[in-house]
C-alpha positions as CSV (number, residue, x, y, z in Angstrom):
1,M,-26.5,-45.6,-28.1
2,V,-24.8,-43.8,-31.0
3,I,-28.0,-41.9,-31.7
4,S,-28.1,-40.8,-28.0
5,I,-24.5,-39.7,-28.2
6,N,-25.1,-37.8,-31.5
7,L,-28.3,-36.4,-30.1
8,G,-26.4,-35.3,-27.0
9,K,-23.6,-33.8,-29.1
10,K,-26.2,-32.0,-31.2
11,L,-27.9,-30.8,-28.1
12,I,-24.7,-29.7,-26.5
13,F,-23.7,-28.1,-29.9
14,L,-27.1,-26.5,-30.1
15,V,-26.9,-25.2,-26.5
16,M,-23.4,-23.9,-27.2
17,I,-24.6,-22.2,-30.4
18,V,-27.6,-20.8,-28.6
19,S,-25.4,-19.7,-25.8
20,V,-22.9,-18.1,-28.2
21,V,-25.5,-16.4,-30.2
22,A,-27.4,-15.3,-27.1
23,L,-24.1,-14.1,-25.5
24,S,-23.0,-12.4,-28.7
25,I,-26.3,-10.6,-29.0
26,T,-26.4,-9.8,-25.3
27,G,-22.8,-8.6,-25.5
28,F,-23.5,-6.5,-28.6
29,L,-26.6,-5.0,-27.1
30,S,-24.9,-4.4,-23.7
31,F,-22.0,-2.7,-25.4
32,N,-24.2,-0.4,-27.4
33,Y,-26.4,0.4,-24.4
34,A,-23.2,1.0,-22.3
35,D,-21.9,3.2,-25.1
36,Q,-25.0,5.3,-25.1
37,I,-25.1,5.5,-21.3
38,L,-21.5,6.6,-21.0
39,K,-21.8,9.2,-23.7
40,Q,-25.0,10.5,-22.2
41,R,-23.3,10.4,-18.8
42,A,-20.4,12.4,-20.2
43,G,-22.7,14.8,-21.8
44,D,-24.8,15.2,-18.7
45,Q,-21.6,15.7,-16.7
46,L,-20.3,18.4,-19.0
47,L,-23.7,20.0,-19.2
48,G,-23.8,20.0,-15.4
49,E,-20.3,21.5,-15.3
50,S,-21.1,24.2,-17.8
51,S,-24.5,25.1,-16.4
52,V,-23.3,25.3,-12.7
53,R,-20.2,27.2,-13.4
54,G,-21.8,29.4,-16.0
55,D,-24.6,30.3,-13.6
56,S,-22.0,31.0,-10.9
57,L,-20.1,33.3,-13.3
58,R,-23.4,35.1,-14.3
59,V,-24.2,35.6,-10.6
60,L,-20.7,36.9,-10.0
61,F,-20.8,39.2,-13.1
62,E,-24.2,40.6,-12.2
63,S,-23.2,41.1,-8.6
64,R,-20.1,43.1,-9.7
65,I,-22.3,45.3,-11.9
66,D,-24.8,45.8,-9.1
67,Q,-22.0,46.7,-6.7
68,N,-20.6,49.2,-9.2
69,N,-24.1,50.7,-9.7
70,I,-24.3,51.2,-5.9
71,L,-21.2,53.4,-6.2
72,A,-22.5,55.2,-9.2
73,S,-25.8,56.0,-7.5
74,D,-24.2,57.4,-4.3
75,P,-25.8,60.8,-3.7
76,M,-22.4,62.4,-2.8
77,I,-20.8,61.0,-5.9
78,Q,-23.7,62.4,-8.0
79,L,-23.4,65.8,-6.3
80,L,-19.6,66.1,-6.8
81,V,-19.8,65.0,-10.4
82,S,-22.6,67.5,-11.1
83,Q,-20.5,70.3,-9.5
84,M,-17.4,69.5,-11.5
85,N,-19.3,69.2,-14.8
86,Q,-20.4,72.8,-14.3
87,S,-16.9,74.1,-13.4
88,S,-14.9,76.3,-15.8
89,E,-11.5,75.4,-17.2
90,N,-9.9,77.8,-14.7
91,E,-11.7,76.3,-11.7
92,F,-11.4,72.6,-12.7
93,Q,-8.0,71.7,-11.4
94,E,-8.5,73.5,-8.1
95,L,-12.0,71.9,-7.7
96,K,-10.5,68.5,-8.6
97,E,-7.9,68.7,-5.8
98,N,-10.4,70.0,-3.3
99,N,-12.9,67.3,-4.0
100,R,-10.4,64.4,-4.1
101,R,-10.8,63.8,-0.3
102,D,-14.6,63.7,-0.6
103,F,-14.4,61.2,-3.5
104,L,-11.9,59.1,-1.5
105,I,-14.2,59.0,1.5
106,Q,-17.1,57.7,-0.6
107,I,-14.9,55.1,-2.3
108,Q,-13.7,53.8,1.1
109,A,-17.2,53.7,2.5
110,F,-18.2,51.7,-0.6
111,Q,-15.4,49.2,-0.1
112,K,-16.3,48.8,3.5
113,L,-19.9,48.2,2.6
114,I,-19.4,45.5,0.0
115,G,-16.2,44.0,1.5
116,F,-12.6,43.9,0.3
117,S,-12.8,40.4,-1.0
118,I,-14.0,41.5,-4.5
119,G,-10.5,42.4,-5.5
120,F,-11.2,46.2,-6.0
121,E,-8.0,47.7,-7.4
122,D,-8.8,51.0,-9.1
123,V,-11.7,53.3,-9.9
124,K,-11.9,56.3,-12.2
125,I,-14.8,58.7,-12.1
126,I,-15.1,60.5,-15.4
127,G,-17.3,63.5,-16.2
128,A,-19.6,63.9,-19.1
129,N,-16.8,65.9,-20.9
130,G,-14.4,62.9,-20.7
131,K,-12.2,64.5,-18.1
132,V,-11.0,62.4,-15.1
133,F,-12.5,63.8,-11.9
134,F,-11.0,61.2,-9.6
135,S,-8.7,58.2,-9.8
136,L,-8.0,55.9,-6.9
137,G,-4.4,55.7,-8.1
138,A,-2.4,58.8,-9.1
139,N,-4.4,61.8,-10.4
140,S,-4.8,61.6,-14.2
141,D,-5.3,64.3,-16.8
142,E,-6.1,61.7,-19.5
143,D,-9.0,62.6,-21.9
144,F,-11.5,59.7,-22.1
145,T,-13.7,61.3,-24.7
146,N,-12.8,58.7,-27.4
147,D,-12.3,55.8,-25.0
148,P,-14.6,52.9,-26.0
149,F,-15.3,52.0,-22.3
150,F,-16.3,55.6,-21.6
151,Q,-18.5,55.8,-24.7
152,R,-20.3,52.6,-24.1
153,G,-20.6,53.4,-20.3
154,Q,-22.7,56.4,-21.1
155,K,-25.4,54.1,-22.4
156,E,-25.3,51.0,-20.1
157,S,-23.6,49.1,-17.4
158,F,-21.3,46.3,-18.6
159,I,-18.3,44.1,-17.8
160,E,-15.2,43.7,-20.0
161,F,-11.7,42.3,-19.6
162,E,-8.2,43.7,-20.5
163,P,-4.8,42.1,-20.6
164,A,-2.5,42.5,-17.5
165,E,0.9,41.3,-16.4
166,S,-0.9,38.7,-14.2
167,G,-3.2,37.6,-17.1
168,K,-6.3,39.8,-17.1
169,K,-8.3,42.4,-15.2
170,M,-12.0,42.8,-14.9
171,I,-13.4,46.2,-16.0
172,V,-16.8,47.1,-14.6
173,V,-18.4,50.2,-16.1
174,S,-21.5,52.1,-14.9
175,P,-23.1,55.4,-16.0
176,I,-23.6,58.1,-13.3
177,V,-27.0,59.8,-13.5
178,A,-28.1,62.9,-11.7
179,S,-30.1,62.3,-8.5
180,D,-33.1,64.1,-10.0
181,S,-32.7,62.6,-13.5
182,K,-35.6,61.2,-15.5
183,K,-35.8,58.3,-17.9
184,G,-34.0,59.2,-21.1
185,D,-31.7,61.9,-19.6
186,E,-28.1,61.8,-20.5
187,P,-25.7,60.5,-17.8
188,I,-23.5,63.1,-16.0
189,G,-20.5,60.8,-15.9
190,V,-19.1,57.3,-15.9
191,I,-17.4,55.1,-13.3
192,I,-14.7,52.6,-14.6
193,S,-13.6,50.1,-11.9
194,R,-10.8,47.6,-12.2
195,M,-10.9,44.4,-10.2
196,R,-8.9,41.3,-9.8
197,T,-10.3,38.1,-11.3
198,A,-9.4,35.6,-8.6
199,S,-13.1,34.9,-7.9
200,I,-13.7,34.1,-11.6
201,D,-10.5,31.9,-11.8
202,N,-11.7,30.0,-8.8
203,V,-14.9,29.0,-10.6
204,L,-12.9,27.8,-13.6
205,I,-9.7,26.3,-12.2
206,S,-11.2,23.2,-10.5
207,R,-10.9,20.2,-12.9
208,S,-12.4,17.7,-10.5
209,G,-14.4,15.1,-12.4
210,L,-13.0,16.2,-15.7
211,G,-10.4,13.5,-16.0
212,E,-7.0,13.9,-17.5
213,T,-7.9,16.1,-20.5
214,G,-10.9,18.0,-19.3
215,E,-10.9,21.8,-18.8
216,V,-13.3,24.6,-18.3
217,Y,-12.6,28.1,-19.8
218,I,-14.3,31.2,-21.1
219,V,-14.1,33.0,-24.4
220,N,-15.1,36.6,-25.2
221,D,-17.1,37.9,-28.2
222,K,-13.8,38.6,-30.0
223,F,-13.2,34.8,-29.9
224,M,-10.2,35.2,-27.6
225,M,-9.6,33.0,-24.5
226,L,-10.1,34.8,-21.2
227,S,-8.8,32.0,-18.9
228,E,-5.7,29.8,-18.7
229,S,-5.5,26.8,-20.9
230,R,-4.6,23.3,-19.5
231,F,-2.4,22.7,-22.6
232,F,-0.9,26.1,-23.5
233,E,0.8,28.7,-21.3
234,N,-0.1,32.4,-21.4
235,A,-3.3,31.7,-23.3
236,V,-5.3,34.7,-22.0
237,F,-5.9,37.2,-24.8
238,E,-3.4,35.2,-26.9
239,Q,-5.3,32.0,-27.9
240,K,-8.0,32.4,-30.5
241,V,-11.0,30.0,-30.1
242,D,-13.1,29.9,-33.2
243,T,-14.9,26.7,-32.6
244,L,-18.5,25.6,-33.3
245,P,-20.0,26.4,-29.8
246,V,-18.4,29.9,-29.8
247,Q,-19.9,30.6,-33.2
248,K,-23.3,29.2,-32.1
249,C,-23.3,31.5,-29.1
250,F,-22.2,34.8,-30.6
251,N,-23.8,34.4,-34.0
252,E,-27.1,32.6,-33.0
253,G,-27.3,33.0,-29.2
254,E,-27.5,29.2,-28.8
255,E,-25.7,26.7,-26.6
256,Y,-24.2,23.5,-27.9
257,I,-23.3,20.0,-26.6
258,G,-21.6,17.3,-28.6
259,F,-18.4,16.4,-30.5
260,Y,-16.3,18.9,-32.4
261,K,-12.7,20.1,-32.8
262,D,-11.4,22.4,-30.1
263,Y,-8.9,25.3,-30.5
264,R,-6.1,22.7,-30.7
265,G,-7.7,21.0,-33.6
266,I,-8.3,17.9,-31.5
267,P,-11.7,16.1,-31.4
268,I,-13.4,16.6,-28.1
269,F,-16.7,16.2,-26.4
270,G,-17.9,19.5,-25.0
271,S,-20.8,21.6,-23.6
272,S,-21.2,25.4,-23.8
273,Y,-22.9,28.0,-21.6
274,C,-23.8,31.0,-23.7
275,A,-23.9,34.4,-22.0
276,D,-23.7,36.6,-25.0
277,D,-25.5,39.4,-23.1
278,L,-22.4,39.5,-20.9
279,G,-20.0,39.1,-23.8
280,I,-18.7,35.6,-22.9
281,T,-19.3,31.9,-23.5
282,L,-18.1,29.2,-21.1
283,L,-16.9,25.8,-22.5
284,A,-16.5,22.5,-20.6
285,E,-14.6,20.0,-22.7
286,I,-13.0,16.5,-22.5
287,D,-10.9,14.8,-25.3
288,E,-13.0,12.4,-27.3
289,S,-10.4,9.7,-26.8
290,E,-10.9,9.9,-23.0
291,V,-14.7,9.8,-23.4
292,E,-14.4,6.7,-25.6
293,K,-11.7,5.0,-23.4
294,P,-14.1,3.5,-20.8
295,I,-16.3,2.2,-23.8
296,I,-13.3,0.5,-25.4
297,I,-12.3,-1.0,-22.1
298,L,-15.8,-2.3,-21.6
299,Q,-15.9,-3.8,-25.1
300,E,-12.7,-5.7,-24.4
301,R,-14.0,-7.0,-21.1
302,I,-17.3,-8.2,-22.7
303,L,-15.4,-10.0,-25.4
304,E,-13.0,-11.7,-22.9
305,T,-15.9,-12.7,-20.7
306,G,-17.8,-14.0,-23.8
307,I,-14.9,-16.4,-24.7
308,V,-14.7,-17.7,-21.1
309,I,-18.4,-18.3,-20.6
310,T,-19.2,-19.6,-24.1
311,I,-19.8,-23.1,-22.5
312,I,-22.1,-21.7,-19.8
313,M,-25.8,-21.6,-20.2
314,G,-27.4,-18.6,-21.8
315,I,-28.9,-17.7,-18.5
316,V,-25.4,-17.1,-17.1
317,A,-24.7,-14.8,-20.1
318,F,-27.9,-13.0,-19.5
319,G,-27.1,-12.6,-15.8
320,I,-23.6,-11.2,-16.6
321,S,-25.0,-8.8,-19.2
322,K,-27.5,-7.6,-16.6
323,S,-24.8,-7.3,-13.9
324,L,-22.8,-5.1,-16.4
325,S,-25.7,-2.9,-17.4
326,R,-27.1,-2.3,-13.8
327,P,-24.3,0.0,-12.6
328,L,-24.3,1.8,-15.9
329,T,-28.0,2.4,-15.5
330,K,-27.5,3.6,-12.0
331,L,-24.8,6.0,-13.3
332,K,-27.2,7.3,-16.0
333,N,-30.0,7.9,-13.5
334,A,-27.6,9.7,-11.2
335,A,-26.3,11.8,-14.0
336,N,-29.9,12.8,-14.9
337,K,-30.6,13.8,-11.3
338,I,-27.4,15.9,-11.3
339,S,-28.4,17.7,-14.5
340,S,-31.8,18.5,-13.0
341,G,-30.1,20.1,-9.9
342,D,-30.3,17.2,-7.4
343,F,-26.7,17.2,-6.0
344,D,-27.6,14.8,-3.1
345,V,-27.5,11.8,-5.3
346,R,-24.6,9.2,-4.9
347,T,-24.1,6.1,-6.9
348,E,-21.9,4.2,-4.3
349,I,-20.9,1.5,-6.9
350,N,-18.0,-0.5,-5.7
351,T,-17.3,-3.0,-8.5
352,G,-13.5,-2.7,-8.4
353,D,-13.2,-2.1,-12.1
354,E,-13.3,1.0,-14.4
355,I,-17.0,1.4,-13.8
356,G,-16.3,1.5,-10.1
357,E,-13.6,4.2,-10.7
358,L,-16.0,6.1,-12.9
359,S,-18.6,5.9,-10.2
360,H,-16.1,7.1,-7.6
361,A,-15.2,10.0,-9.8
362,F,-18.8,10.8,-10.3
363,D,-19.6,10.7,-6.6
364,S,-16.6,12.9,-5.9
365,M,-17.8,15.4,-8.6
366,A,-21.3,15.5,-7.2
367,E,-20.0,16.1,-3.6
368,K,-17.7,19.0,-4.7
369,L,-20.5,20.6,-6.8
370,Q,-22.8,20.3,-3.8
371,D,-20.2,21.9,-1.5
372,S,-19.6,24.7,-4.0
373,I,-23.4,25.5,-4.3
374,I,-23.7,25.5,-0.5
375,E,-20.8,27.8,-0.1
376,I,-22.1,30.2,-2.8
377,K,-25.5,30.4,-1.1
378,R,-23.9,30.8,2.3
379,K,-21.9,33.8,1.1
380,E,-24.9,35.3,-0.7
381,K,-26.9,35.0,2.6
382,V,-24.1,36.7,4.6
383,I,-23.9,39.5,2.0
384,K,-27.7,40.0,2.1
385,Q,-27.7,39.9,5.9
386,L,-25.0,42.5,6.1
387,E,-26.8,44.7,3.6
388,G,-30.0,44.4,5.6
389,D,-28.4,44.7,9.1
390,M,-26.0,47.6,8.5
391,L,-28.3,50.1,7.0
392,L,-28.5,52.3,10.1
393,K,-26.4,52.9,13.2
394,F,-27.5,55.3,15.9
395,S,-25.1,57.8,17.3
396,Q,-24.7,58.0,21.1
397,H,-24.6,61.8,21.2
398,E,-27.3,64.5,21.2
399,Q,-27.0,67.9,19.6
400,N,-29.1,71.1,19.5
401,D,-30.5,71.7,16.1
402,C,-33.0,74.1,14.5
403,V,-35.5,71.7,12.9
404,G,-37.9,72.9,10.2
405,V,-40.9,71.4,8.3
406,I,-42.5,72.8,5.1
407,D,-45.8,71.2,4.2
408,M,-48.1,71.7,1.3
409,S,-51.6,72.8,2.3
410,D,-54.7,70.9,1.2
411,S,-52.6,68.4,-0.7
412,T,-55.3,65.7,-0.4
413,R,-57.9,67.8,-2.1
414,I,-55.5,68.9,-4.8
415,S,-54.0,65.5,-5.6
416,S,-57.5,63.9,-5.8
417,K,-58.1,65.9,-9.0
418,L,-54.8,64.9,-10.6
419,S,-53.4,61.7,-12.2
420,D,-50.7,59.8,-10.3
421,Q,-48.2,61.1,-12.8
422,D,-49.2,64.7,-12.3
423,V,-49.2,64.3,-8.5
424,T,-45.6,63.0,-8.7
425,K,-44.6,65.9,-10.9
426,L,-46.4,68.5,-8.6
427,Y,-44.5,67.1,-5.5
428,E,-41.2,67.1,-7.4
429,I,-41.5,70.7,-8.4
430,F,-42.5,71.9,-5.0
431,L,-40.0,69.9,-3.0
432,N,-37.0,70.6,-5.3
433,F,-37.9,74.3,-5.4
434,M,-37.8,74.6,-1.6
435,A,-34.8,72.3,-1.2
436,K,-32.8,74.6,-3.4
437,I,-33.6,77.6,-1.1
438,I,-32.7,75.6,2.0
439,R,-29.2,74.8,0.5
440,E,-28.6,78.4,-0.4
441,Y,-28.8,79.3,3.2
442,N,-26.5,76.4,4.2
443,G,-29.4,74.3,5.6
444,E,-29.5,70.5,5.3
445,V,-32.4,68.6,3.8
446,V,-33.1,65.6,6.0
447,K,-35.8,63.8,4.0
448,N,-39.2,64.3,2.2
449,I,-42.3,62.7,3.6
450,G,-44.9,62.7,0.8
451,D,-45.7,66.4,0.2
452,A,-43.6,67.6,3.2
453,L,-39.9,68.4,3.5
454,M,-38.0,68.2,6.8
455,F,-34.8,70.2,7.1
456,R,-32.4,71.3,9.8
457,F,-29.6,73.7,10.8
458,P,-27.3,71.4,12.9
459,N,-25.4,72.4,16.1
460,V,-26.8,75.9,16.3
461,N,-25.0,78.4,18.5
462,I,-27.8,80.5,20.0
463,A,-25.4,83.2,21.0
464,D,-24.5,83.8,17.3
465,Q,-27.1,86.3,16.1
466,K,-25.9,86.0,12.6
467,V,-26.6,82.3,12.5
468,L,-30.1,82.8,13.9
469,K,-30.9,85.5,11.4
470,N,-29.8,83.3,8.5
471,I,-32.3,80.7,9.6
472,F,-35.2,83.2,9.7
473,E,-34.1,84.6,6.4
474,C,-34.2,81.1,4.9
475,C,-37.8,80.5,6.0
476,L,-38.9,84.0,5.0
477,S,-37.3,83.5,1.6
478,M,-39.4,80.4,1.1
479,I,-42.5,82.3,2.0
480,E,-41.6,85.3,-0.2
481,S,-40.9,83.0,-3.1
482,H,-44.6,82.0,-3.2
483,E,-45.2,83.9,-6.5
484,K,-42.2,82.5,-8.2
485,L,-43.3,79.0,-7.3
486,Q,-46.8,79.7,-8.7
487,E,-45.3,80.9,-12.0
488,K,-43.2,77.7,-12.3
489,L,-46.3,75.6,-11.6
490,K,-48.3,77.5,-14.1
491,A,-45.7,77.0,-16.8
492,E,-46.0,73.2,-16.2
493,N,-49.8,73.3,-16.2
494,M,-49.9,72.5,-12.5
495,P,-52.5,73.8,-10.0
496,Q,-51.6,76.7,-7.6
497,I,-50.6,75.6,-4.1
498,D,-50.1,77.1,-0.6
499,Y,-47.8,75.8,2.1
500,K,-46.9,76.2,5.8
501,I,-43.5,76.3,7.6
502,S,-42.8,75.4,11.2
503,L,-39.5,75.9,13.1
504,T,-38.4,74.5,16.5
505,Y,-35.1,74.5,18.4
506,G,-33.9,71.8,20.8
507,S,-32.1,68.5,21.4
508,V,-32.2,65.8,18.7
509,K,-30.7,62.4,18.3
510,V,-29.0,61.4,15.0
511,A,-29.3,58.1,13.0
512,E,-26.4,57.8,10.6
513,S,-26.7,55.7,7.4
514,T,-23.9,53.5,6.1
515,T,-25.2,53.9,2.6
516,S,-25.6,57.7,2.5
517,N,-24.1,60.9,3.9
518,I,-27.5,62.2,4.9
519,S,-28.4,61.6,8.6
520,D,-31.9,61.2,9.9
521,I,-32.9,62.8,13.2
522,F,-35.6,62.1,15.8
523,G,-36.8,63.1,19.2
524,P,-39.3,65.5,20.9
525,T,-38.0,68.5,19.0
526,V,-38.8,66.9,15.7
527,N,-42.2,65.7,16.9
528,R,-43.1,69.2,18.2
529,C,-42.1,70.7,14.8
530,F,-44.6,68.5,13.0
531,K,-47.3,69.1,15.6
532,I,-47.2,73.0,15.4
533,N,-47.1,72.9,11.6
534,S,-50.7,72.0,11.5
535,L,-51.5,75.3,13.5
536,C,-49.7,77.5,11.0
537,P,-51.7,79.8,8.7
538,K,-51.2,79.3,4.9
539,N,-48.0,80.8,3.5
540,S,-46.8,81.7,7.0
541,I,-44.1,80.7,9.5
542,V,-44.7,79.5,13.1
543,I,-42.0,78.8,15.7
544,G,-42.0,77.0,19.0
545,E,-41.5,78.5,22.4
546,N,-37.8,77.6,22.6
547,M,-37.1,79.2,19.2
548,N,-39.0,82.3,20.3
549,N,-37.0,82.6,23.5
550,I,-33.7,82.7,21.7
551,S,-34.7,85.0,18.9
552,K,-37.3,87.5,20.2
553,S,-34.6,90.2,20.5
554,F,-34.6,90.7,16.7
555,S,-36.1,94.1,15.9
556,E,-36.7,93.4,12.3
557,Y,-39.2,90.6,12.9
558,S,-42.5,90.5,14.7
559,F,-43.4,87.5,16.9
560,D,-47.2,87.2,17.5
561,E,-48.5,84.4,19.7
562,L,-51.2,82.2,18.3
563,V,-53.9,81.5,20.9
564,V,-54.1,77.7,21.0
565,A,-55.8,76.8,24.2
566,E,-55.5,73.0,23.8
567,L,-51.7,73.2,23.2
568,K,-51.2,75.4,26.3
569,Q,-53.3,73.2,28.6
570,K,-52.2,69.8,27.4
571,Y,-48.5,70.5,26.6
572,D,-47.8,73.9,28.3
573,Y,-46.3,75.1,25.1
574,R,-46.8,78.3,23.1
575,V,-46.7,78.9,19.3
576,Y,-45.7,82.2,17.6
577,E,-46.2,83.5,14.1
578,V,-43.1,85.2,12.6
579,K,-43.4,88.1,10.1
580,R,-41.0,90.6,8.6
581,K,-41.7,94.1,9.9
582,L,-42.6,96.6,7.1
583,G,-41.0,100.0,6.8
C-alpha cells in the first residue's frame, strides 16, 4: 500500500517534473521562435514600407524630370532660346520683352498638358550665357553663370531641394538642347522649375502600421533631413542625420536593415531605401523598445501560463505552445508575402490579445498599402491615357493655302550605296538646307516624310500679287541654290543629288497638336501636290491648274504646260512647269 502511494507520488512527481521540463523547454523554444518571428515581421514590415514608399518616390521624381524634359524639348522653347542666345547686348532687353508672351504661352500649354496637380510654382529659362530669358514670376536680370543648379543643369537633368518658409521646395533642372543638336553638343540653355512638395509629403506622412514611435523620412546626400520629424519641429534642412544606413547609401551605394542608433541617439530598428542616383535615401524606423515590447509581453504570458498549467499533462503544454506559435507563423508568412509584393494577404487573427492587435495592425497596413498602389497605378493610367488621347485635335475650319513639296530624286538608288549613318546625314543636310530657305520667305515647314519636305504658305490672299510673287521666288530660290547645295554635300563627302518641287493652291483642313505649335494639314490639295511632284523634271518646279490660274499674269515667269494625257483624262487636271524668263 505504502509502496503504491510512494510509487504514485513518484509517478506524479515524475509527471510533474516531465511536464515542467517539457513546458519550460516548450516555453523557452516558443519564446525564442516568437522573438525571431516578431523581429523578422518587424523587419519585413519596415522593408515593405521603405521599398513601397521608396519606389513611389522614385516614380514621382522620375516623372517630374520627364515632365520638365518635355518642356525643355518643346520646339518653340528651343527656337526662342536659340534666337536670344544670338542676340546682341543692345537687342537683348527688347527681345526678352517681345518673347515673354511666347514663352508664357508655351509654359501654360505645358501646364495644361501635364495637369496643375504637380504643384508647379515657378520656372526660369536661362540661356547658355547665364542670362535669364524668362521667369514665370517677375522678370529677373540675375546672372546664373556661377549658379550651381545652372552649371550642373548644362550636363544633366536632376532634382534638388531648397529651404522655403513652408519647409522645402523641389527644384527640377533640365538642359535645353537645339532641335538639330547631335550627341555631345553643348546645351543652349537650362530650365529651372520650382514645385511644391505636397505629393512627396503625402508618401511620407502616413504612419499607419508604424506604431507609436515609427516614422518614414528622407535624407539628402549632405546628410540633412528633407522631411518633417515625428519628434522635432522644423527639422527640414535643420536636422543632421549621420546614421549607419545614410553612410552605407552615400558611401557604398548599399541599403541597410537592422538595429542602430537614429539621429536622436536612440536605438531603433530600421530599413533604408537607397536612391543615391537621385541624391536621397529613405528611412523607415521604429524604436527598438516598441519592437521588443510584444516580445516581452509574450514572455510574461508564457511564464504565467507555465505556472498555472504546471500540473497539467505535457500534452496540454505542447498544445498551448502550438496555439501560441500558430498565429505568429501566420503573421510571418503574411509578412513574407507582403515583402514579395502580394498585398492581397490578410491574417484575420482574432485572438483578443496583443497578437490579435498586432494582426489587426498588420491587416490594416496591408489594406492601406494595397489601396495606395491601386491609386498610384490608376493615376498613372489616367496620365498615360491623356497623353495618348490628347495628341491631336482637328480644327473645324478650312483655309486656302499654297502647299508645296520638295522631294529628292532617285533617293532609293542613292541611299542603297550608303550606310544607314550616311543616309541619315544626307537627308539631314538636304532637308535642313531647304527648310532654311522656306523660312527666309516666311513659309512654314509642316513636316518631313523621309527624303521629302512638305511646306505651306497659309491663308494666301490671291489678290495680293506681292504674296504670290514671294511664293514663286521661294521655290525658284530653292532651285537656283542647287550648286550651293552640291558644294555643301561635297564638303561632307556626300553624293550629288537632284530634286523636284511641286506647288498647289486650294482648301486644306488643319490638325492642331497639343504638344507642338506646328500644325499638320490634309485634304485634296495636299494629295494633288504629292501626285504632280512625280511628273516634275529634275531641278524644276511644277504647279497645279489652280495655282496657274491665279498667277499666270506674272510677266517675269513662263508657265509651260506639261502634256500628261493620263492626268487630263482621269482627273481633268493640268500641270505646268514654271521657269524664270531670261533677259
